[in-house]
N, C-alpha and C positions, 0 to 999 in steps of 0.2 A: 761467757767470751773470752776468747784467749787473746792474749796482748802478745804482739812480736812472735816472729815464729822462732823461739829460743831452741826448740824441739832440733833443728837443723844445726844448732852448734854443741849439741847431745847435752842439754840440758832438759828437764822437765818443764814445760809449758808452763808460763804464770798464768795464773787465773784471777780475773777483778772480783773483788769485795763485791757480793750481793747483797748482802745484810742490809735490811733498812736503818738498821739502831745500831750504834757503837757497840761491841761488848767489851766488858771489861773481865780482866782474869781473877779469880776469887778462889779461896780454899776453906770451904765453908761445911759443915754436917748440917743435914738437915732432914726433912722426913717426905717422901714420895708417896701420897696419899691414894688411890685406885679404888674410887667407889664401888665400883660394877663389880669388883671384886671383893667388897668388905675388906680391904687388906692396906697396911701402913708397912712401907719400906724404909728402914736407915738408907740414905745417899749421900753425896757429897757434890755441891754444886761446884762446879770447875770454872764455869764464867756465865754471866750473867748479862742482859739488856732489857730495855722496857718492850723487846717482843717474843723474847725466848730466854732456853737457857740450857746448858753442855750440864750434865750430870754423869756420875758414875754410881751404879745402883747394881745388886748382886741379881736381883731378879729383873727380866726385859720384858715389859708389856706391849704388845704387838703396835705398829703404827697405826695412829686414829684413837688410840685410847683415850679417853678423858681422863684427868688427872687433877690434883694440886699439889703444887710442891708448898710446903709448909717449912719455912726459915727459921733459923733459931729464935731471932727476936718474935717470931710468932706471925709475922708479914705472910699473905697467903696468897697466891698466885694460880689460877684455872689455866687450864691449859690440856694440850694433845700431845701425844708422843710422835714427832715428825720422823726421825732416822734413830740408826743406830750404826756404829761404827768407829773401830778403834777403841774398843771398849767403854765410848761415850754414848750417851741415850739424849739425842736433841729434843727441848720442848718448846711449844710455838704456845707462846700464851693467847690467849682468848678474852681476859680481862684484865684490868692492872690491877695492883696489888690492892687487898682486901687488909 
């Protein structure tokens, strides 16, 4: 949903926030486990919310890949890869942290 026709003024359009959960910025090492590939990759969590996370990772799984994000404190989040852009991989959690 675009707010105001700011492109007429030469500015980029403003997009309304669509996330269901507030994200908070973090900078924390974690591990991305890809069970189907029997693989665990180091990653960095950039932001996180109740519904998902943005991470940086060297390998980029396909959208829709089932993953487990393991935080430094051992908390685990089951999810799926949702999108990739600007060097960041978006995860959508399918369960609460275990």
